[in-house]
N, C-alpha and C positions, 0 to 999 in steps of 0.2 A: 651329654652334650650341653654346653653352657654357651649361650649366644649373647654377645655384647652388642647392644644396639645404641649407637650414638645418635644424637638428634632425636631422642626417644619421644619427646613431647610434641614433635612436629606432625604435620599431616601424614606423612608416610610412616613415621615411627609409631604413632598410636595405632594405625591400621595394621601394621605389620605385627606388633606385639599381640593385638587381639587375635589375629589369625594364628600366630604361633601357639598361643594358649588354647586355642579352640580345635586345631587340627589333630586328628588321631596320629598322624605321622610324627608329630612333635610332642606327643603326650608325655614323654619322659624327658624332654628338654627343659632346661631352666633358662631363664632370661635375666640378663643384667642390663638395666637401663642407665645410661649415662645422661644426666640432666644438668642443664646449666641455668638458664634464666627462669625456667618453670620447673615444676616438680610433678612426679607421679607417685602415687601411694604404693608401697611395696605390697606384695601378695605372697601366697604360699610358694609359688614357683618363680617369683621375680623379686630380685633385690635391686636397690637403687644406689648409684654412686653419684654424688653431686660435685660439680666443679667444671672447669673449662678444659677442653682438650689442648689448649695452649700450654697447660701446666704439665710438665713431664711426670711429676709425682702422681697427679690425678690419673693420668693415662695408665701408668704402670700398675696402680692399684686396681683400676677398672679391668685391665687385661689379665690380671692374675687368675690362672686356672681356666681361662676362656678357651673354648675350642674353635669358635667362629666369631668373626667380627663383621657386622653389617654397618657400614659407615655412611650415615645420612647427614651428619652435622655439616653445615656450610654457612657462608655469609653471602649476602647479595651485594649491592653497590654500597659497601661500607668500607672505604679505604682505610680508615683507622683500625679496623679489626681484621681485615681479610687475610693479611699475611700471618698474623699470630694464630688466628683460628683455623683457617682453611689450609694453609701451607705448613706452618710449624706443627699444628695439631695433627695433620695427617702424617707428618714425619715421625712424630713421637709414637703414633699408633703403629706405623710400619716397623719402627725400631723395636717396640715392645712385642709385636707379632713375631718378628723374625727370631728373636731371642727367647721366646716362650717355649717351654717343653711340651705344652699342651695344645697350642694353637695349630689349626689345620687349614683354615680357609679365611681369606679376607675378601669380602664382597663390598665393592664401592658402587654407590649410585651416583653416576656422573650426569652430565647434562649436554644437550645439543648446542649449548653456547660454545662448546669446545670446537665445533666446526662452523660457528658463525651463524647458524640457522638462517633467518631471513635477511641478515645484514649483507651476506655475500651471495653472489650468483653461483649456482652449481649447475654444471653442464649435464648432469644426470642424477640419478637417485643418490642420496647420502648413504653410504655404506660404512662398514667398520674400517675400510681402507681409505676413506676420504681423509686428506691431510688436515691436521689441526689448523684452524684459521680463526683466532679470537677476534671479536669485534671490539671497538673502543670501550674501555672501562675495566675495572678490576675483577668483576665477577667472571666474565668470559675467560680472562687470563687464568684465574684460579681453577676453572674447570679443565683447561689444557694441562696445567701443572699437576693436578690430581692424577689424570690419566697417565701422564708421563712418569710420575713417581711410582705408581703401581706397576707399570710395565718394567721399569728399570729395577725394581726390587726382585722381579722374576728373573731378569738377566743377571743381576749381581749375586743374588742369594738363592735363586730357585724358589722364591716364595709363590705359594698357590693363591694367586689373586684373580678376581673376576670383576669386570666393570660392566654394569648395566647402564647404558647411556640413555637417559630419558629426556623427552622434550617437556613442555609445560604440563605440570601435573594438576589434574582437576579432581574435585570432589564436591559433593553437596550442590550448592548453587553457584559454584565458582564460575562456570562457563557463562552463565547469565550475566554475571557482574563484569566479565571481561569485555562485554559489549555495551556497557553503561556509559551514557554521556554525563552522568551525575558524579557526585563526590564519593559514591560507593563503588567506583571503578576498581577492579582488581587487575593489577598489572598494567601493561601498556600495549599500544600507544595510548596517550591521554587524548581521547577523541575530542573533547570539548575545546582543546587548543587549536583544532583545525578550523574552527568556525567562530564567528562573532558571538559574544556572550549571550545575547538574546536568542540567537538561533540555536546555540547549544542548549540553552535552558529549555527551549521549546521541544527539542529532541528528547531531552531527559524526561520531560513531563508526559510525552506521548509514547514513550517506550520505543522510539525509533532506534534501529540498530545500524551500525556502520557496515558498509560494504567496502571493505578495504581492497584497494587495487594495487597490483605490483608495479614495478618500474616499467613494465611493458603494457600497462593499462588493462591487464586481465585481472579477474578476481584472484586475490592472493591465496595461495595454499600454504598453510602453516601446520606444523605437527603438534599434536597433543597426546596425552595418555591419561586415562583415568587411574586414580590411586589404587583402585581394586585390581586393575590389570597389572600395574607395576608391582604390587605386593605379590601377586601370583607368580610373576617372573622371578622375584627374589626367592620365593619359596622353592621354585623349580630349580634354581641355581645352587641352593644350599646342599652341600655334600654330593653334588652331581659331578662325576668325573669328567663329563663332557664340557663342563664349565671351566675347567682348570686353565688358567692363564688365557682367558678369552675375553674379548670385548663384544658386547651385544647391543644393538639398537633395540630399545623397547618402546614401542609406540603403537598407535592405532594403525590398522592396515592401510588406510588412506589418510592423507593429511586433511585437515579441515579446510574446505573451500568456502571463502566468505560469500561468494555468490550463491552457493548451495544453502548456506546458513540463512541468508536473506530470503531466498525463495521458500524454504521450509517454514520459517517463522511467519511469512506472509500468508502461506497456505493454511497453517495450523492454528495461528494465533492472531491473524489479522494485523501484524505489525508492519509498519513501513520501514524502508531502509533509505540510506543516503550514501552516495558514493564518497569515498575518501581516497584521493590519489596519494601515492607514496613513492619513495625511492627504494622500498624494500623488494626482496626477490622471493618468488615462490620456491619452495623446496619440498622434497619428498623423502622421508626416512624409510629405508628398506629394512624391515624387521624380519626378513626371511631366515636369517642365521639363527636368531633366537627361537623361531618356530621350528626349525629343523633340528638344532642340537638340544634344546631344552624341552621340546615337545610342548611348547607354550602357545597359547592363542589369546589375543585380546578379545574381551567380551563386548567392548563398547565400540559402536560405529557412530556416525554423525547423528543420526536420528535419536539413538539412545542417549548420547551425550547431551543433546539439546533437551529432550523430554525430561530426563532425570533432573536437570538443572532447573527447568521451569516448574516442575511438579514438586520440588523440594520445599517443605514448609519448616521454617526454623522455629524451634521452641524457645520460650523465654530464657531458659538456662543455656541456650546455644547461640550467643551473640556472634555476629559476623565480625571477626577480628583478623587483620592481616599483621603478622608478627614482624615483618621485615620490610624495609623500604625497597623500592625498585619493582 
């Protein structure tokens, strides 16, 4: 077994490779890491290919002899790069996969941006049958196109593809920084833009957290997944016949409720909260298909997500760096 991991230096890639090298089930597997802007050091069971997936020659060299592809590389809101990297890159990967005599499975990690997550109102739980509904911007469009391309390669060529659709992926102290009013904010919304500068600065200094409300005025529900749970789902899907040509939602059992977050942080850490009205919509990803077919279970619930983020202590050699805009 030779597993190609694209986006190997990212949050999911690094955790996945560590688990692949550690688990007894994959003790005879070799890893090939495809790196672009950053590098990994090769090891006894891992070789490294450097270059962009937008380059067909790079992709063909990376796929040579591979049995499995785990495709993690992507772009965020970077219009100058998204078509070359996300769309053309996936096309070259799929072309190399379908013509390879050794390739057996293509695993894509997609995103809930493909169904618009909290930008669109959903009348019920978001399932694998929920229609694609990208929100404005190039990133959400690219997530839709990725899923459609993988699906159509199964239709056109019988390709064995599997898509794990993930919401916002957390690790370390990420979740703590999603609630920051300061410049260390991770992701969005940008809370300080909802308030006057002096007010936002005061919230940052006191550790006040936003209680985001949806378009109906209720505490907003938004889906998250911890990187450890996503990696567990990827491992469960690899070489699993029940994953063949399937799409799975991979998320926490319940979405994060910003009202519950505010209450828990007030109770456990004495932090105040402030209401933030919005036009966003609550939504709930249904992960029961992944639990049923992959025999997978998320380990993180709301309290564990919060506690792990607030208890995490960064070392001097582990600076907080966000590698992409958006």
